[in-house]
N, C-alpha and C positions, 0 to 999 in steps of 0.2 A: 252635133253631139260630142260631148267631152270624152276623149279617149286617153288623155294623160293628165295627171295632177302633179304639179311641180311645187316644191316648197323652198322657202327661205329657211335658214337655220337659226341664226342668233335672234333671241327674243321671240321666236315663233314656235320652236319645238322644245325649248327648255326655258326655265325661268332664270333671268339674270338678277332678279331682285335680292335673293339671299346673299349673293356675293357682294353686291353693291352695299347693302345695308351693313354687313359686317365690316367692310372696309371703311365705310363712312364713320361708323361708331368708333372704330379703333383710332382713326386719324383725327377726327374732328370732335366728336362728343359721344360718350356712351349714355348720355342723358336725354337723348331725343326720343320722344314717344313714337309708337309705331305708326300712328296716323300721319304725323308730320313727315316721317322719313319716307313713307310711301308716296306722299305728294312730292317730296324732293326728288325721289327716283323717277317718277313720271315726268317731271319737269326736265330733269337731266336728259332723259331719253328723247323727249320731244326736241330739245335743243340739239342733241347729237344728230338726230335724223336730218334736221334742217342744214346743219353745218356740213355733214358728210355729203349730202346731195350737192351742195354748192362746191365743195372741195373736189368732188369727182367729176363735175362738169366744167369747171373753170381752171384751166392750166395756170392762170395768173394768181389763183387763190389756193395755195398749197400749204396746208397746216399739218404738222405732225400729230400723232395720236395724243401725245401729252398736251399739245396746244389745244386740240379740240376738247379734251377733258377739262382743261383749265377754263376755257370759255363756258362750257356747260355748267361747271361748278359755280363760276362767277355769276352767271345768270340766276342759278338756283339760290345762291346766298342772298342776292339782291331781292329776288322775288319773295323770299320768306324772312327777310330782315335778320339774317344770320351774320355773325362776324367770326373772325379767326382764320379766314382763307388767306394763305400765302402761296407763292409759287412753289416753295419747297414742300409744303403740305399737299398741294395739288399733285406734285410729282410722286410723293410717297403714297397718296391715295391711289393713283393710277397703277403703281407697281403692286400694291396689295390687292386691288380689284382684279388685276390680271392673274395674280397668284390664286386667289379664291375661285376664279372662273375656270381653273383647271378641273375643279371638282363639280361636274355638271351631270344632271340626270334628265332623261326624257320625261316630259309631263306624264303624270299618271294617266293611263287609259289609251295613250297613243299606240302602244304595242298592239292592242286589240284592233284599233282603227286601221293601222297599216296592214294587218293580216287580212282584213276585209277588203281594203282598197286594192291590194296586189292581185286579188282574184278578178278584178273588173277593169283595172286601168294600168297603163304604164305609169311608173312613178319616177320622179326626178328631183334634183336639187339644183338650184342656182343660188350661189352665195358669193358675196364680196369677201376678199381676203386672200392671203397667200394659200397656194394649194396645200403646202405642208401643214399650216395651222388649221385650215378648215377640214382637211381629211383626218387630222388628229381628233378634232371635236366629233366628227362623224363616227369615228371608231369608239370614242369614249361614250357616245350615246347609243352604241350598238346599231346604228342605222344601216350598216352594211348588210343586215339581214333582208332589207327591202330595196336598197339602192346600191346597185353595182357601180363600179368606177365609171363605166361608160354613160351612166345616167346622171352623172354629177358634173356640173360646170362651175369652176371658180372663176373669179375675175382675172386671176393670173392665167388660167387656161385660155380664156377668151381674149386676153389683152384688151379688155374693156370692163368697166365697172358700172354696175347699176348706179344711177338711173339711165345709162345708155341702153336703148332698146335692142342694140345689136346682140347682146348676150342672150336675149330671148329668141331672136331669129336663129341663132346658132343651135339652140335646143330644138327648134322646129326641124332643122335639118338632121339632127341626131335621131330624132324620133320618127322622121319622115311623116310629119303631120302638119296640117295647116294651123294658123293661129287660132281659128275659131274652134279647133278641136282640143285646145290646151287650156288649162286652168292653173293660175298661180295663187299660192297662199303666202302672204307676207305681212309683216307688222308695220312697215313704213309706207305711208301714203306716197311720199316723194320718191323713195328709192325702189319700191316694189310695185305699187299699184299703178302709178303714172306710166312707167316704161312698159309694163306688161299690157296695159290697155292700148298704148301706142303701137305695140306689136300685134294687136288684134286678138289678144287673149281675153278670156273671162278671168275674173279676179275675186278672191276672198280676202278682205282686209281684216287681219287680226288686230283690231284697234284696242289694245289693252291699256293705252295711256291717254285715252280721251283726245286723240288727235283730231285735227280739223281738215275738212276737204278744202283745199286751197284753190283748186281750179274747178268751177262749177260745170265745166265741160267734160271733166273726167271723174266719173262716179263708179266706185266699185260695184260689182254685181251683187255681192253679199258682204255684210259687215257683221263681225262677232266681237264680243268684248272680253272673252276669257276662253281658256282652253276647253272647258266643258261645252260651251256653245259651239266652238269649232269642231269638236269631236262629234257632237250631235248632227251638225250640218253634213259632215263628211260621211257619216254612217247612213244618213238619209239619201245622200247622193249614190252611195254604193247599192242601196236597196232598190233604187229606181232603175238601175241598169239591168 
């Protein structure tokens, strides 16, 4: 029986697309139609998830955030036959994307969902990134109303980054629960679903970028494709308890 639901933050609880789109248009082209830029964003995120997973697992493969961004942009420009990418523009894009990402908002409807969940479950957050940066995001999203500091683990806290399953077993100890009593909600198959399943958790894959299941032996328990589907699933879960 699930007794705790734990969430990823980035690209799971808020939408990164508006920040990406605005930065892309300002640096590269203001003439890109919405359908194409949405495809570019999804491709960028899929590449980012792949590279970040490799970067976090392989000590010999260490790229900076700007290096990762350049790789993802390069792949996207090649995928969609775009031109105009330079190292300087990629760096400018990353700076602007970061700037716009300071203005983030919780997905509509999640406030109601968290109010329902907190009545039935322990709630937690596991997120990669520095503690200062991630706690700042959590504050801007007003998540402190449902998640106190003791229920939040950053990769800096744990000295381990997803996809290392150790960060999930640390949350087990915090909540004094077994893996099969925990559920994780995350957007990255490699960084969220794989390590959570290896830690014995149930999982919900927020697959909003048409990602693929890379390992047929590791299947998410539930998959949703947008925030509305995720909220419906979580409210159904709360109603069953």
